[in-house]
N, C-alpha and C positions, 0 to 999 in steps of 0.2 A: 500506402493505405491510409484511410482516415481514422483518426483516433479522437475519442471524446472521453474526458474524465470529469465526472459530474458528482457533486455532493448536494445535499439539500440546501446548503448555504450559498454555493457558488459553482460556476463552471470553472474548473481549474485549468483545463487545457482542451483546445479544439484545434486540430491541424493534422498535417501529414507526418508520418513516421515510417521508419524501416521495420521496427520491431517493438513489441510491447511484451514485457515480462511481469508476471504477477504470480501469486500463490493462492491456490484454492484451499478450502477447508480440508480437503482430503489429504493435504500435506505436501503436495508436490508443486514445484515451480513449473510454470508452463509459459512458453514463448509463442507469440503469434506474429507471423509475417504475411506478406501478400498471398492471397489465394488460400488461406488457411480454411480447413473444413469448418462448417458451422459448429459452434460450441457455446454452451451456457454453463457457468459454474458459479458457486458461492465462494466469496472471498473471506479470508480471515484477517487478522491483524498482521500485516506484512507490508514491506515496501513494494511499490510498483515502479517500474522503470519504462520510460519511453525513449527508445534509441532512434537516432537520426542517421541519415546517409553519411554525414561527415564524421561519424564516430562519436559525437557528443551524445549526452543523454540527460533527461530530466528525471528526478526522483520525486516520489510522492509517498507520504505516509497514508496508507489505506487501512481503515478500521471497519471491516465488514462490508457487505454489499454483494454485488454481482458483476460478472463480466459476460458480455454477449459478443460473439464474433460471427460475422457473416457478410458476404458481398464486399470483401475488402474493407471492412469497417470493424473497429474494436471499440466497444462502449463499456466503460467502467462506471457503474452507478454505485457509489460508495455511501455507506451510512455516515461516515466522517472521513474526510480526506484533507491533507495538509501539504502545502509546499514547504520545502526546507526553510525558507525565509520566514515562515509563519510560526515556526516551532521555537518555543522558549526552552533552550537546552537546560538551564538551571532548574526550571520547573519539572522537566522530564527526568532529570537526575534525582530530584527530591522524590518524585513519584516512584522511580525505580527503587530507591532506598526503602521507602515505606512498604512497597510490595515485597521486597526481599525480607524485611523484618517480619511482616505478617506471615510469610511462608515458613520462616524459621519456627514460628509458634504452631502453625497448622499447614503442613505441606499440601493438604487437600482443599484449601480455601480457594474455591473457583473464582471469586471476585479478585483475590490477590493474584492469581495466575493470569487472569485477563488484564489486570492493571500492569503487571510485569511485562507482558507481551506488548501492550500499547506503548509503554515507556521505552522498551528496547527498540521498537519500530521507529518511534520519534527520534531517538538518539542516533540510530543508524542513518536515517534520512537526513537529519540535520548535518551530520558529519560528511555524508556523501555530497551534499549540496554546498558545502563550505569551500 
């Protein structure tokens, strides 16, 4: 099936894949393969994976957006998306620490919760792509 992963800054991937795995804001991971039923979902801050026939996969940090599936095509339109090679892990670790410190002061701080999730996603994708 054809896969497109696009952010406002760049097209991160266009090509064929066996499966795409991402997470919607409703909280569950969902996998798409050939002939998947039409689907439209909002994405949260979570890694997306494109899996290939040979068993290899590409990881992307996806921070919001939408996934649309139909006619053997998966399109991810992300607010922000990053390849593992584009992630500065030291900066992500520092952001993670700042978010954790903010949440110790106020566990309901929505900005800190979002920053924590973005940092965790970046670190997970950077480590998976290493």
